[in-house]
N, CA, C and O atoms as a GROMACS GRO file, in nm:
protein
  220
    1MET      N    1   1.721  -0.792   0.181
    1MET     CA    2   1.619  -0.834   0.088
    1MET      C    3   1.689  -0.881  -0.040
    1MET      O    4   1.777  -0.813  -0.093
    2THR      N    5   1.647  -0.995  -0.088
    2THR     CA    6   1.708  -1.049  -0.209
    2THR      C    7   1.656  -0.975  -0.333
    2THR      O    8   1.556  -0.904  -0.327
    3GLU      N    9   1.726  -0.993  -0.443
    3GLU     CA   10   1.684  -0.929  -0.568
    3GLU      C   11   1.546  -0.978  -0.610
    3GLU      O   12   1.464  -0.900  -0.659
    4ALA      N   13   1.519  -1.106  -0.592
    4ALA     CA   14   1.389  -1.162  -0.628
    4ALA      C   15   1.278  -1.099  -0.544
    4ALA      O   16   1.170  -1.070  -0.596
    5GLU      N   17   1.305  -1.078  -0.416
    5GLU     CA   18   1.206  -1.015  -0.328
    5GLU      C   19   1.184  -0.868  -0.369
    5GLU      O   20   1.071  -0.819  -0.364
    6GLN      N   21   1.291  -0.800  -0.408
    6GLN     CA   22   1.279  -0.661  -0.453
    6GLN      C   23   1.193  -0.652  -0.579
    6GLN      O   24   1.107  -0.565  -0.591
    7ILE      N   25   1.219  -0.743  -0.671
    7ILE     CA   26   1.142  -0.745  -0.796
    7ILE      C   27   0.994  -0.772  -0.767
    7ILE      O   28   0.906  -0.709  -0.825
    8LYS      N   29   0.968  -0.866  -0.679
    8LYS     CA   30   0.830  -0.898  -0.642
    8LYS      C   31   0.761  -0.777  -0.580
    8LYS      O   32   0.646  -0.748  -0.612
    9GLN      N   33   0.830  -0.705  -0.493
    9GLN     CA   34   0.774  -0.588  -0.427
    9GLN      C   35   0.748  -0.476  -0.529
    9GLN      O   36   0.642  -0.413  -0.526
   10LEU      N   37   0.844  -0.451  -0.617
   10LEU     CA   38   0.826  -0.348  -0.720
   10LEU      C   39   0.711  -0.383  -0.814
   10LEU      O   40   0.631  -0.297  -0.849
   11ARG      N   41   0.705  -0.509  -0.853
   11ARG     CA   42   0.598  -0.552  -0.944
   11ARG      C   43   0.461  -0.533  -0.880
   11ARG      O   44   0.368  -0.487  -0.947
   12ALA      N   45   0.447  -0.568  -0.753
   12ALA     CA   46   0.319  -0.553  -0.684
   12ALA      C   47   0.279  -0.406  -0.677
   12ALA      O   48   0.162  -0.372  -0.698
   13ALA      N   49   0.374  -0.319  -0.647
   13ALA     CA   50   0.345  -0.176  -0.639
   13ALA      C   51   0.303  -0.121  -0.775
   13ALA      O   52   0.207  -0.044  -0.785
   14LEU      N   53   0.375  -0.159  -0.880
   14LEU     CA   54   0.340  -0.113  -1.014
   14LEU      C   55   0.206  -0.166  -1.060
   14LEU      O   56   0.128  -0.092  -1.121
   15GLU      N   57   0.177  -0.292  -1.032
   15GLU     CA   58   0.048  -0.350  -1.071
   15GLU      C   59  -0.066  -0.276  -1.003
   15GLU      O   60  -0.170  -0.252  -1.065
   16THR      N   61  -0.049  -0.240  -0.877
   16THR     CA   62  -0.152  -0.167  -0.804
   16THR      C   63  -0.175  -0.030  -0.866
   16THR      O   64  -0.290   0.011  -0.886
   17LEU      N   65  -0.067   0.042  -0.897
   17LEU     CA   66  -0.081   0.174  -0.960
   17LEU      C   67  -0.148   0.165  -1.096
   17LEU      O   68  -0.234   0.247  -1.129
   18VAL      N   69  -0.109   0.066  -1.176
   18VAL     CA   70  -0.169   0.050  -1.308
   18VAL      C   71  -0.318   0.018  -1.294
   18VAL      O   72  -0.400   0.074  -1.368
   19LYS      N   73  -0.353  -0.068  -1.201
   19LYS     CA   74  -0.493  -0.105  -1.182
   19LYS      C   75  -0.576   0.016  -1.140
   19LYS      O   76  -0.687   0.035  -1.188
   20LEU      N   77  -0.522   0.097  -1.050
   20LEU     CA   78  -0.594   0.216  -1.004
   20LEU      C   79  -0.616   0.316  -1.117
   20LEU      O   80  -0.721   0.380  -1.123
   21HIS      N   81  -0.520   0.329  -1.205
   21HIS     CA   82  -0.526   0.433  -1.307
   21HIS      C   83  -0.581   0.388  -1.441
   21HIS      O   84  -0.597   0.470  -1.531
   22GLN      N   85  -0.611   0.259  -1.458
   22GLN     CA   86  -0.653   0.210  -1.588
   22GLN      C   87  -0.784   0.271  -1.637
   22GLN      O   88  -0.802   0.288  -1.757
   23SER      N   89  -0.874   0.303  -1.546
   23SER     CA   90  -1.002   0.360  -1.588
   23SER      C   91  -1.024   0.500  -1.532
   23SER      O   92  -1.137   0.550  -1.529
   24TRP      N   93  -0.917   0.563  -1.489
   24TRP     CA   94  -0.927   0.696  -1.432
   24TRP      C   95  -0.946   0.799  -1.543
   24TRP      O   96  -0.867   0.804  -1.638
   25ASP      N   97  -1.050   0.879  -1.531
   25ASP     CA   98  -1.079   0.982  -1.630
   25ASP      C   99  -1.004   1.109  -1.592
   25ASP      O  100  -1.040   1.177  -1.497
   26LYS      N  101  -0.899   1.139  -1.667
   26LYS     CA  102  -0.816   1.255  -1.636
   26LYS      C  103  -0.888   1.387  -1.660
   26LYS      O  104  -0.842   1.491  -1.613
   27GLY      N  105  -0.998   1.384  -1.732
   27GLY     CA  106  -1.073   1.507  -1.757
   27GLY      C  107  -1.166   1.544  -1.643
   27GLY      O  108  -1.227   1.651  -1.647
   28THR      N  109  -1.177   1.461  -1.545
   28THR     CA  110  -1.266   1.486  -1.433
   28THR      C  111  -1.189   1.547  -1.317
   28THR      O  112  -1.084   1.496  -1.278
   29ALA      N  113  -1.240   1.654  -1.262
   29ALA     CA  114  -1.172   1.720  -1.150
   29ALA      C  115  -1.201   1.646  -1.019
   29ALA      O  116  -1.122   1.655  -0.925
   30TYR      N  117  -1.311   1.574  -1.013
   30TYR     CA  118  -1.351   1.506  -0.890
   30TYR      C  119  -1.276   1.374  -0.875
   30TYR      O  120  -1.277   1.289  -0.964
   31VAL      N  121  -1.210   1.359  -0.762
   31VAL     CA  122  -1.140   1.235  -0.731
   31VAL      C  123  -1.199   1.182  -0.600
   31VAL      O  124  -1.188   1.247  -0.496
   32PRO      N  125  -1.263   1.064  -0.604
   32PRO     CA  126  -1.322   1.010  -0.481
   32PRO      C  127  -1.216   0.988  -0.373
   32PRO      O  128  -1.101   0.956  -0.402
   33VAL      N  129  -1.257   1.007  -0.249
   33VAL     CA  130  -1.166   0.988  -0.136
   33VAL      C  131  -1.111   0.847  -0.134
   33VAL      O  132  -0.993   0.827  -0.104
   34SER      N  133  -1.193   0.748  -0.167
   34SER     CA  134  -1.146   0.610  -0.166
   34SER      C  135  -1.034   0.590  -0.268
   34SER      O  136  -0.936   0.521  -0.241
   35PHE      N  137  -1.048   0.652  -0.386
   35PHE     CA  138  -0.942   0.643  -0.487
   35PHE      C  139  -0.815   0.711  -0.436
   35PHE      O  140  -0.706   0.657  -0.449
   36MET      N  141  -0.832   0.830  -0.379
   36MET     CA  142  -0.716   0.903  -0.328
   36MET      C  143  -0.642   0.823  -0.223
   36MET      O  144  -0.519   0.818  -0.224
   37ASN      N  145  -0.715   0.760  -0.132
   37ASN     CA  146  -0.652   0.680  -0.027
   37ASN      C  147  -0.578   0.560  -0.085
   37ASN      O  148  -0.465   0.531  -0.045
   38LYS      N  149  -0.640   0.490  -0.179
   38LYS     CA  150  -0.576   0.375  -0.243
   38LYS      C  151  -0.454   0.420  -0.324
   38LYS      O  152  -0.351   0.352  -0.324
   39ASN      N  153  -0.467   0.533  -0.391
   39ASN     CA  154  -0.356   0.586  -0.471
   39ASN      C  155  -0.239   0.624  -0.380
   39ASN      O  156  -0.124   0.593  -0.411
   40ASP      N  157  -0.268   0.691  -0.270
   40ASP     CA  158  -0.163   0.729  -0.175
   40ASP      C  159  -0.091   0.606  -0.120
   40ASP      O  160   0.031   0.606  -0.106
   41ALA      N  161  -0.168   0.501  -0.089
   41ALA     CA  162  -0.109   0.377  -0.037
   41ALA      C  163  -0.022   0.310  -0.143
   41ALA      O  164   0.086   0.258  -0.113
   42ALA      N  165  -0.068   0.311  -0.268
   42ALA     CA  166   0.008   0.251  -0.377
   42ALA      C  167   0.138   0.327  -0.401
   42ALA      O  168   0.242   0.267  -0.426
   43ILE      N  169   0.132   0.459  -0.395
   43ILE     CA  170   0.252   0.540  -0.414
   43ILE      C  171   0.350   0.516  -0.300
   43ILE      O  172   0.471   0.508  -0.322
   44ALA      N  173   0.299   0.506  -0.177
   44ALA     CA  174   0.385   0.478  -0.063
   44ALA      C  175   0.454   0.342  -0.079
   44ALA      O  176   0.572   0.328  -0.048
   45ALA      N  177   0.380   0.243  -0.127
   45ALA     CA  178   0.438   0.110  -0.149
   45ALA      C  179   0.545   0.116  -0.258
   45ALA      O  180   0.649   0.051  -0.246
   46ALA      N  181   0.519   0.192  -0.363
   46ALA     CA  182   0.618   0.206  -0.470
   46ALA      C  183   0.744   0.275  -0.419
   46ALA      O  184   0.855   0.236  -0.454
   47ARG      N  185   0.726   0.378  -0.338
   47ARG     CA  186   0.843   0.448  -0.282
   47ARG      C  187   0.924   0.356  -0.192
   47ARG      O  188   1.047   0.358  -0.196
   48GLU      N  189   0.856   0.275  -0.112
   48GLU     CA  190   0.924   0.180  -0.023
   48GLU      C  191   1.001   0.078  -0.107
   48GLU      O  192   1.116   0.044  -0.076
   49ALA      N  193   0.938   0.029  -0.212
   49ALA     CA  194   1.004  -0.068  -0.299
   49ALA      C  195   1.128  -0.007  -0.364
   49ALA      O  196   1.232  -0.072  -0.375
   50LEU      N  197   1.117   0.118  -0.406
   50LEU     CA  198   1.232   0.185  -0.466
   50LEU      C  199   1.344   0.204  -0.362
   50LEU      O  200   1.462   0.186  -0.395
   51ARG      N  201   1.309   0.239  -0.240
   51ARG     CA  202   1.410   0.252  -0.135
   51ARG      C  203   1.479   0.119  -0.110
   51ARG      O  204   1.600   0.115  -0.091
   52ASN      N  205   1.402   0.011  -0.110
   52ASN     CA  206   1.459  -0.122  -0.084
   52ASN      C  207   1.547  -0.170  -0.198
   52ASN      O  208   1.635  -0.253  -0.177
   53SER      N  209   1.525  -0.118  -0.318
   53SER     CA  210   1.603  -0.164  -0.432
   53SER      C  211   1.722  -0.074  -0.462
   53SER      O  212   1.802  -0.106  -0.550
   54ALA      N  213   1.736   0.037  -0.391
   54ALA     CA  214   1.847   0.129  -0.416
   54ALA      C  215   1.979   0.064  -0.372
   54ALA      O  216   1.988   0.003  -0.265
   55ASP      N  217   2.077   0.078  -0.455
   55ASP     CA  218   2.210   0.022  -0.424
   55ASP      C  219   2.307   0.131  -0.389
   55ASP      O  220   2.423   0.104  -0.360
   0.00000   0.00000   0.00000
């Protein structure tokens, strides 16, 4: 994977996490299942991107 592809993958993962958390109310104990699933997928994508960028 080229450096440009790594940057693109990392950026997409970070954008997804930021979008998910931008309106998340940290004072609320209730987390909808749909949010949890999207969050888990975004974290998995970020971890994969980090693995791909490790030297």
